[in-house]
C-alpha positions as CSV (number, residue, x, y, z in Angstrom):
1,M,56.5,-76.1,14.9
2,K,54.9,-73.4,12.5
3,F,52.8,-74.2,9.6
4,R,53.3,-71.9,6.7
5,I,50.2,-71.3,4.3
6,P,51.2,-72.2,0.6
7,Q,51.6,-69.1,-1.6
8,S,49.0,-70.5,-4.1
9,K,46.3,-70.6,-1.2
10,K,47.1,-66.9,-0.2
11,L,46.7,-65.9,-3.8
12,A,43.3,-67.7,-3.9
13,Q,42.2,-65.9,-1.0
14,W,43.1,-62.6,-2.2
15,A,41.3,-63.3,-5.7
16,W,38.2,-64.3,-3.9
17,L,38.1,-61.1,-1.7
18,G,38.9,-58.9,-4.7
19,G,36.1,-60.5,-6.7
20,L,33.6,-60.0,-3.9
21,L,34.7,-56.3,-3.6
22,L,34.1,-55.9,-7.4
23,V,30.6,-57.4,-7.1
24,V,29.7,-55.1,-4.3
25,L,30.9,-52.0,-6.2
26,V,29.0,-52.9,-9.3
27,A,25.8,-53.6,-7.4
28,G,26.2,-50.3,-5.7
29,F,26.6,-48.2,-8.7
30,T,23.8,-50.0,-10.7
31,W,21.3,-50.4,-7.8
32,Q,18.7,-48.1,-9.3
33,R,18.5,-50.5,-12.3
34,W,17.8,-53.8,-10.5
35,F,16.7,-52.9,-7.0
36,P,13.0,-51.5,-7.8
37,A,12.3,-54.6,-10.1
38,T,13.6,-57.0,-7.5
39,Q,11.8,-55.2,-4.8
40,S,8.6,-55.4,-6.8
41,W,9.1,-59.1,-7.5
42,V,9.7,-59.8,-3.8
43,G,6.6,-57.9,-3.0
44,R,4.3,-59.8,-5.3
45,T,5.8,-63.1,-4.3
46,V,4.8,-62.4,-0.6
47,A,1.4,-61.1,-1.6
48,V,0.8,-64.3,-3.4
49,F,1.8,-66.4,-0.5
50,R,-0.2,-64.2,1.8
51,S,-3.4,-64.5,-0.3
52,G,-3.0,-68.3,-0.5
53,G,-2.4,-68.3,-4.4
54,P,-2.2,-71.3,-6.5
55,E,1.5,-72.1,-5.4
56,S,0.2,-72.6,-1.8
57,E,-2.6,-74.9,-2.4
58,H,-0.6,-78.0,-2.7
59,G,1.1,-78.1,0.7
60,G,4.0,-76.0,-0.5
61,E,5.2,-78.7,-3.1
62,S,4.5,-76.4,-5.9
63,A,6.4,-73.6,-4.2
64,V,9.6,-75.3,-5.5
65,A,8.1,-76.4,-8.8
66,D,9.0,-75.0,-12.3
67,P,7.1,-71.6,-12.4
68,H,6.8,-72.2,-16.1
69,A,5.2,-75.7,-15.9
70,G,1.8,-76.0,-17.4
71,H,2.0,-72.4,-19.2
72,D,2.4,-72.0,-22.9
73,H,4.7,-69.1,-23.5
74,S,4.3,-69.2,-27.2
75,G,3.6,-65.7,-28.4
76,H,4.8,-63.9,-25.1
77,A,7.3,-61.3,-25.9
78,H,9.0,-61.4,-22.5
79,A,9.1,-64.0,-19.9
80,G,7.1,-63.1,-16.8
81,H,4.7,-60.7,-18.6
82,D,0.9,-61.2,-18.9
83,E,0.2,-60.1,-22.5
84,A,-3.4,-59.2,-21.4
85,S,-2.3,-56.6,-18.8
86,S,1.1,-55.7,-20.1
87,L,2.0,-53.1,-22.6
88,E,5.1,-52.3,-24.6
89,L,5.2,-48.8,-25.9
90,S,7.5,-47.4,-28.6
91,A,9.7,-44.5,-27.9
92,Q,7.4,-42.1,-29.9
93,A,4.3,-43.4,-27.9
94,I,6.2,-42.8,-24.6
95,R,6.7,-39.2,-25.8
96,N,3.2,-38.8,-27.1
97,I,1.8,-39.8,-23.5
98,G,4.2,-37.3,-21.9
99,L,6.3,-39.8,-20.1
100,S,10.0,-39.1,-19.3
101,D,12.6,-39.6,-16.5
102,E,10.5,-36.8,-14.4
103,T,7.3,-38.7,-15.0
104,I,8.2,-42.3,-14.5
105,Q,9.3,-42.5,-10.8
106,P,9.4,-45.0,-7.8
107,I,6.8,-44.9,-5.4
108,R,7.5,-43.2,-2.0
109,L,5.6,-42.9,1.2
110,E,4.5,-39.4,2.1
111,T,2.0,-37.4,4.2
112,Y,-1.1,-36.7,2.1
113,R,-3.2,-33.6,3.2
114,K,-6.8,-33.8,2.5
115,S,-7.8,-30.3,1.2
116,I,-10.7,-28.0,0.5
117,T,-10.7,-25.7,-2.5
118,V,-11.9,-22.0,-2.1
119,P,-11.8,-19.1,-4.6
120,A,-9.4,-16.4,-4.2
121,V,-7.9,-13.3,-5.6
122,V,-4.6,-11.5,-5.6
123,V,-4.8,-8.3,-3.7
124,E,-2.6,-5.5,-2.4
125,R,-1.0,-5.5,1.1
126,P,-3.2,-2.8,2.9
127,G,-1.0,0.1,3.8
128,R,2.1,-1.4,2.3
129,S,1.6,-1.9,-1.5
130,R,0.4,1.7,-2.5
131,V,2.3,4.9,-1.5
132,Q,0.6,8.1,-2.0
133,V,2.8,11.1,-2.6
134,A,1.4,14.5,-1.7
135,T,2.8,18.0,-1.6
136,P,2.9,19.6,1.9
137,M,3.0,23.0,0.6
138,T,1.0,25.2,-2.0
139,G,2.9,25.8,-5.3
140,V,3.1,25.4,-9.0
141,I,4.7,22.3,-10.6
142,T,7.7,23.3,-12.6
143,H,9.2,19.9,-13.3
144,V,7.8,16.4,-13.5
145,H,10.8,14.0,-13.8
146,A,8.9,10.6,-14.0
147,V,6.4,9.1,-16.3
148,Q,3.5,6.8,-15.7
149,G,4.3,3.2,-15.5
150,E,8.0,3.7,-14.8
151,A,9.9,1.7,-12.1
152,I,11.5,4.1,-9.6
153,E,14.0,3.5,-6.9
154,P,13.3,5.2,-3.5
155,G,15.2,8.4,-3.3
156,A,14.8,9.4,-7.0
157,L,13.6,12.8,-7.8
158,L,9.9,13.0,-8.8
159,F,8.7,16.8,-8.8
160,Q,9.9,20.3,-8.4
161,V,7.5,22.7,-7.0
162,R,7.8,26.6,-7.0
163,L,6.3,27.6,-3.6
164,T,3.6,30.3,-3.4
165,H,2.4,29.4,0.1
166,E,2.1,32.9,1.8
167,D,2.2,31.6,5.4
168,L,5.4,29.8,4.7
169,V,7.0,32.8,2.9
170,Q,6.0,34.9,5.8
171,A,7.5,32.6,8.5
172,Q,10.7,32.1,6.5
173,T,11.1,36.1,6.1
174,E,10.5,36.6,10.0
175,F,13.0,33.8,10.7
176,V,15.7,35.3,8.5
177,Q,15.0,38.8,9.8
178,T,15.1,37.6,13.4
179,L,18.5,35.9,12.6
180,G,19.8,39.3,11.3
181,E,18.9,41.0,14.5
182,W,20.4,38.3,16.6
183,D,23.7,38.6,14.7
184,V,23.6,42.4,15.4
185,E,22.9,41.9,19.1
186,K,25.9,39.5,19.2
187,R,28.3,41.9,17.7
188,E,27.1,44.8,19.8
189,I,27.6,42.5,23.0
190,A,31.2,41.7,21.8
191,R,32.0,45.5,21.4
192,L,30.3,46.4,24.7
193,Q,32.3,43.6,26.6
194,D,35.7,45.3,25.7
195,V,34.4,48.7,26.4
196,T,32.8,47.7,29.8
197,R,36.2,46.3,30.9
198,S,37.7,49.7,30.4
199,G,35.1,51.4,32.3
200,A,33.9,53.7,29.6
201,V,30.3,52.1,29.7
202,A,28.4,51.0,32.6
203,G,27.7,47.2,32.8
204,K,24.0,47.9,33.0
205,V,24.1,48.5,29.2
206,L,25.9,45.3,28.4
207,L,23.4,43.5,30.7
208,E,20.5,44.9,28.7
209,R,22.0,43.8,25.4
210,E,22.4,40.3,26.6
211,Y,18.7,40.4,27.9
212,A,17.7,41.4,24.2
213,K,19.9,38.6,22.7
214,D,18.1,36.1,25.0
215,K,14.7,37.3,23.6
216,L,15.7,37.0,20.1
217,E,17.0,33.4,20.8
218,A,13.5,32.5,22.2
219,A,12.0,34.0,19.2
220,L,14.1,32.1,16.9
221,S,13.4,28.8,18.6
222,A,9.7,29.5,18.3
223,Q,10.1,30.5,14.6
224,R,12.1,27.2,14.0
225,E,9.2,25.3,15.3
226,S,6.7,27.0,13.0
227,L,9.0,26.1,10.1
228,R,8.9,22.4,11.1
229,L,5.1,22.7,11.4
230,H,5.0,23.9,7.7
231,G,6.8,20.6,6.7
232,L,10.3,21.8,6.8
233,S,12.8,19.4,8.2
234,D,15.8,20.2,10.8
235,K,18.3,20.2,8.0
236,Q,16.3,22.5,5.7
237,V,15.8,24.8,8.6
238,E,19.5,24.7,9.5
239,Q,20.4,25.5,5.6
240,I,18.1,28.5,5.8
241,A,19.8,29.7,8.8
242,S,23.4,29.3,7.3
243,E,22.5,30.7,3.8
244,R,20.1,33.3,4.8
245,R,18.0,32.4,2.0
246,L,14.4,31.6,1.6
247,L,13.0,28.2,0.4
248,R,11.7,29.2,-3.2
249,E,11.6,25.7,-4.6
250,L,10.5,22.3,-3.2
251,Q,12.1,18.9,-4.4
252,I,10.0,15.9,-3.9
253,Y,11.7,12.6,-4.0
254,A,10.3,8.9,-4.0
255,P,9.8,7.7,-0.5
256,S,10.7,4.4,0.7
257,V,8.0,2.0,1.9
258,D,9.7,1.0,5.0
259,N,11.5,4.2,5.9
260,H,10.1,7.8,5.5
261,P,13.0,10.3,6.5
262,E,12.3,13.9,6.2
263,E,14.9,14.2,3.3
264,E,12.0,13.0,0.9
265,L,11.4,16.8,0.8
266,R,14.7,19.0,-0.2
267,L,15.7,22.5,-0.8
268,S,16.4,23.4,-4.4
269,M,20.1,24.1,-3.7
270,N,20.7,20.1,-3.1
271,P,22.2,18.3,-6.3
272,I,19.2,17.1,-8.5
273,Q,19.0,13.4,-9.3
274,A,16.0,12.9,-11.7
275,A,14.0,9.8,-11.9
276,A,14.2,10.1,-15.9
277,Y,15.7,12.0,-18.6
278,T,19.3,11.5,-17.2
279,H,22.2,10.6,-19.5
280,N,23.1,6.8,-19.4
281,R,20.9,6.1,-16.4
282,Q,21.4,2.6,-15.3
283,A,19.5,2.6,-12.1
284,A,18.3,5.5,-9.9
285,Q,20.7,5.7,-6.8
286,P,18.7,6.3,-3.5
287,A,19.0,9.5,-1.8
288,D,21.1,10.0,1.4
289,G,19.4,8.3,4.3
290,L,17.2,6.3,2.1
291,P,18.0,2.6,2.1
292,A,17.4,0.4,-1.1
293,V,14.6,-1.9,-1.0
294,A,14.3,-5.5,-2.6
295,G,11.7,-4.2,-5.3
296,P,11.4,-0.9,-7.1
297,L,8.4,1.2,-6.8
298,I,6.1,1.4,-9.9
299,L,4.4,5.0,-10.7
300,Q,0.9,3.6,-11.0
301,E,-0.8,6.9,-11.3
302,L,0.4,10.3,-12.1
303,A,-2.0,13.0,-11.2
304,V,-0.4,16.3,-12.1
305,H,1.4,17.9,-15.1
306,K,3.9,20.8,-15.5
307,G,2.5,24.1,-15.0
308,Q,-0.2,22.9,-12.7
309,S,-1.1,24.7,-9.4
310,V,-1.4,22.3,-6.3
311,S,-2.5,23.0,-2.9
312,A,-1.0,21.6,0.3
313,G,-2.0,18.0,0.8
314,E,-2.8,17.4,-2.9
315,T,-2.0,14.0,-4.3
316,L,0.9,14.3,-7.1
317,C,1.1,10.5,-7.8
318,I,0.6,7.1,-6.4
319,L,3.5,4.6,-6.4
320,A,2.9,0.8,-6.0
321,E,5.4,-1.9,-4.6
322,Y,4.5,-5.3,-5.8
323,D,7.4,-7.5,-4.7
324,E,5.2,-9.0,-2.0
325,L,1.4,-9.3,-2.4
326,F,-1.6,-11.0,-0.5
327,I,-4.0,-13.7,-1.7
328,E,-7.4,-13.0,-0.3
329,G,-9.3,-16.4,0.1
330,L,-13.0,-16.6,0.6
331,A,-13.8,-19.4,2.9
332,F,-17.5,-20.5,3.0
333,E,-19.2,-20.5,6.3
334,Q,-19.1,-24.2,6.7
335,D,-15.4,-24.4,6.1
336,I,-14.6,-21.8,8.9
337,D,-13.7,-24.5,11.4
338,Q,-11.5,-26.3,9.0
339,L,-9.9,-23.3,8.1
340,R,-9.1,-22.3,11.5
341,R,-7.5,-25.8,12.2
342,A,-5.3,-25.3,9.3
343,S,-4.1,-21.8,10.5
344,Q,-3.6,-23.1,14.0
345,N,-1.4,-26.2,12.8
346,D,0.5,-23.9,10.5
347,W,-0.2,-25.9,7.5
348,T,0.9,-24.6,4.2
349,V,-1.7,-23.9,1.2
350,D,-1.3,-24.1,-2.5
351,A,-2.3,-21.4,-4.9
352,V,-3.6,-22.9,-8.3
353,F,-3.5,-20.4,-11.3
354,D,-5.3,-21.3,-14.5
355,Q,-3.1,-21.4,-17.6
356,P,-3.9,-21.7,-21.4
357,N,-5.0,-25.2,-22.6
358,D,-6.6,-26.1,-19.4
359,K,-3.2,-26.2,-17.6
360,K,-2.5,-25.3,-13.9
361,Q,0.3,-23.5,-12.3
362,I,0.7,-24.6,-9.0
363,V,2.4,-22.3,-6.2
364,A,3.0,-24.6,-3.2
365,G,4.1,-24.0,0.5
366,L,2.3,-20.7,1.0
367,R,1.6,-19.5,4.6
368,I,-1.6,-18.2,6.0
369,V,-0.9,-14.8,7.5
370,Y,-4.3,-14.1,9.3
371,L,-8.1,-14.8,9.3
372,D,-10.5,-11.9,9.3
373,N,-12.5,-11.5,12.5
374,R,-15.8,-11.0,10.7
375,V,-18.1,-12.8,8.2
376,D,-19.4,-10.8,5.2
377,P,-23.1,-10.4,5.9
378,D,-23.8,-10.4,2.2
379,S,-21.9,-13.4,0.8
380,R,-21.5,-15.2,4.1
381,T,-17.9,-15.8,3.5
382,L,-14.8,-15.3,5.8
383,N,-11.8,-13.8,4.2
384,F,-8.4,-14.9,5.0
385,Y,-4.9,-13.9,3.8
386,V,-1.8,-15.6,2.4
387,R,1.5,-14.2,1.5
388,L,2.5,-14.3,-2.0
389,T,6.3,-13.5,-3.1
390,N,6.2,-11.8,-6.6
391,Q,8.7,-12.2,-9.5
392,V,9.8,-10.1,-12.2
393,T,9.1,-11.4,-15.5
394,K,10.5,-8.7,-17.6
395,D,13.0,-5.8,-16.8
396,Q,13.6,-3.4,-19.8
397,R,14.7,0.1,-20.6
398,A,13.2,2.3,-23.2
399,D,13.8,5.9,-23.8
400,G,15.8,6.3,-20.7
401,N,13.0,4.9,-18.5
402,R,12.9,1.5,-16.9
403,Y,9.8,-0.7,-17.0
404,I,9.1,-3.9,-15.0
405,E,6.4,-6.5,-15.5
406,W,5.3,-8.7,-12.5
407,R,4.1,-12.1,-12.6
408,Y,1.4,-11.8,-10.2
409,L,-0.9,-8.9,-10.3
410,P,-3.8,-7.5,-8.1
411,G,-7.1,-8.6,-9.3
412,Q,-5.9,-12.0,-10.6
413,R,-8.4,-14.7,-10.0
414,L,-7.2,-18.2,-8.6
415,Q,-8.0,-21.1,-6.2
416,L,-6.5,-22.1,-2.9
417,R,-6.2,-25.7,-1.7
418,V,-6.3,-25.5,2.0
419,P,-5.5,-28.8,4.0
420,V,-8.0,-29.8,6.4
421,E,-6.7,-33.3,7.4
422,E,-3.4,-35.2,7.5
423,W,-2.8,-38.8,6.6
424,P,0.8,-39.9,7.2
425,Q,2.8,-42.7,5.2
426,Q,0.7,-43.0,2.2
427,I,1.0,-43.9,-1.3
428,V,0.0,-40.6,-3.2
429,L,0.0,-40.5,-7.0
430,P,-1.1,-37.8,-9.3
431,V,-4.6,-38.5,-10.7
432,E,-3.0,-39.0,-14.2
433,A,-1.4,-42.0,-13.0
434,V,-4.6,-44.1,-12.2
435,A,-7.0,-45.3,-15.0
436,R,-10.5,-46.3,-14.1
437,E,-12.5,-49.1,-15.8
438,G,-15.8,-49.5,-14.2
439,A,-15.2,-50.3,-10.5
440,E,-11.6,-51.0,-11.1
441,F,-8.6,-48.6,-10.8
442,F,-5.2,-49.4,-12.4
443,V,-1.8,-48.1,-12.1
444,F,0.9,-49.1,-14.8
445,Q,4.2,-50.3,-13.2
446,Q,7.4,-50.4,-15.2
447,N,8.9,-53.8,-15.7
448,G,11.8,-53.8,-18.1
449,N,10.6,-52.3,-21.3
450,H,6.9,-53.1,-20.5
451,F,4.4,-51.4,-18.3
452,D,2.2,-54.0,-16.3
453,R,-1.3,-53.0,-15.3
454,I,-1.7,-53.3,-11.5
455,P,-5.3,-53.3,-10.0
456,V,-5.3,-51.0,-7.0
457,H,-7.7,-49.7,-4.3
458,V,-8.1,-45.9,-4.4
459,K,-8.8,-44.8,-0.8
460,Y,-9.5,-41.2,-1.6
461,R,-9.1,-39.2,-4.8
462,D,-9.5,-35.4,-5.6
463,Q,-8.8,-33.4,-8.9
464,Y,-5.2,-33.5,-8.5
465,S,-4.1,-36.6,-6.4
466,A,-5.2,-40.2,-5.7
467,V,-4.4,-42.1,-2.3
468,I,-3.6,-45.7,-3.1
469,D,-4.2,-48.3,-0.5
470,N,-0.9,-49.9,0.9
471,D,-2.4,-53.4,0.6
472,G,0.5,-55.2,-1.2
473,S,-0.6,-54.3,-4.7
474,L,2.1,-51.8,-4.9
475,F,5.2,-51.3,-2.7
476,P,7.4,-48.3,-2.0
477,G,10.2,-48.3,-4.6
478,D,8.0,-49.9,-7.5
479,V,8.5,-47.6,-10.6
480,V,5.3,-46.3,-11.9
481,A,4.1,-44.2,-14.8
482,M,3.0,-40.8,-13.1
483,R,0.8,-40.0,-16.0
484,G,-1.0,-41.3,-19.2
485,A,-2.7,-44.2,-17.3
486,H,-5.9,-43.6,-19.2
487,Q,-4.1,-43.7,-22.6
488,M,-2.3,-46.9,-21.7
489,Q,-5.6,-48.4,-20.6
490,M,-7.2,-47.6,-23.9
491,A,-4.2,-49.0,-25.6
492,L,-4.6,-52.3,-23.7
493,K,-8.3,-52.6,-24.7
494,N,-7.4,-51.9,-28.3
495,K,-4.9,-54.6,-28.1
496,A,-7.3,-57.2,-26.7
497,G,-9.9,-56.3,-29.2
498,G,-7.6,-57.2,-32.1
499,G,-7.8,-53.7,-33.8
500,V,-8.4,-53.2,-37.4
501,D,-6.1,-54.4,-40.2
502,P,-4.2,-51.2,-41.4
503,H,-3.9,-52.9,-44.8
504,A,-7.5,-53.8,-45.3
505,G,-9.1,-52.5,-48.6
506,H,-5.6,-51.8,-50.0
507,N,-4.2,-53.4,-52.9
508,H,-0.4,-53.7,-52.9
């Protein structure tokens, strides 16, 4: 015999399950509102029992007693708040202190790295940031296609030089003359081959002509090498050979920092692509064989002008690439061992730049590239280098030229925070989150629309952060004010002192 469950009982079961599911969904979506306060309340309750508070002095009987018994709540703005250590701030006061969603955050355990601070300066990367452009041949500057301070892409035309190098002219003349003689010998050999087959001319004559052609080819090979030694590329030499024209003008292009092909020097017959003074120029395109780089080159120093005579090897301009720089740190002699430990453990360092109004810009997560292998005998410091990726703050065009401003510049002064010791699983707060009153330190925890002052033990403090002892005063998940603690402490003191009647002395 089967028993059937009444329909009304089934409906009640489904209604109960649906209600439970709805409660779980609402709790899941709103956990950020109730979970931190609940966790904080549980933590404080546990701390009271651990410390043998007043509730535990009566053998546990008071643990279930009315928590409000014996307390006068008249004048309390909110149940559960101690007015002597609780502060309610207006919306204007919160903004005046600088509190917001970003500066009112729950506590999280993290690894704290004890650091030392050393002076530093932004420097160029040796052999990488500066590119010196020189003329390989003697001549006269006929055109300057770039202006000082301009941003230039690799492969853009910089200078045109009319060559006056006597040795080069002589070497080219002999090369073209030998090419002509070689052409004559080839034509004569071709004619003699037909005549020799008919028997009209002895084969000895043809053999002598072939020997003469071989000698000319050997001379051509030597002359090609001579032209290469003068600074011409294989492509330029072949162009001279094919067109039988001397190189009269040299075109010098902006080189690439990572790649230096011979096409940086070109014959004047090639198409000209100037770095400046071109119609509707959006960006200089790299020359053939010159790959584009991440950041443009800045014409930092222009050393010549149109009409100037230059000698072989003379500097024409200096280009600078600032998309990546070094920070040169100056570690004191007593900090060398700690610095080596940080480098060996691959700990990242922070760069601290001074800003107006005593503000700081912190660039975190930088890597130590290398440590110098000598101590400066005068300053007794050890130099070490940190890689710094630069950023473009302004990119504009004026008068057909492109100008770029970088955020970080060589010579800029700063400080480096180098970690020397790690403390895992710590409560780390900004130093602005902790207020000091004599021997006491306080943190302000959010509790509803109030901020409760919580006494804490500060294990360690530097000029940026404070490490709070995880002794039960605060728990991970407690929402605290990350700044403005000193202002809130002063507001509590003023409230305890009664303040001055704002209407005193006024007749209404």
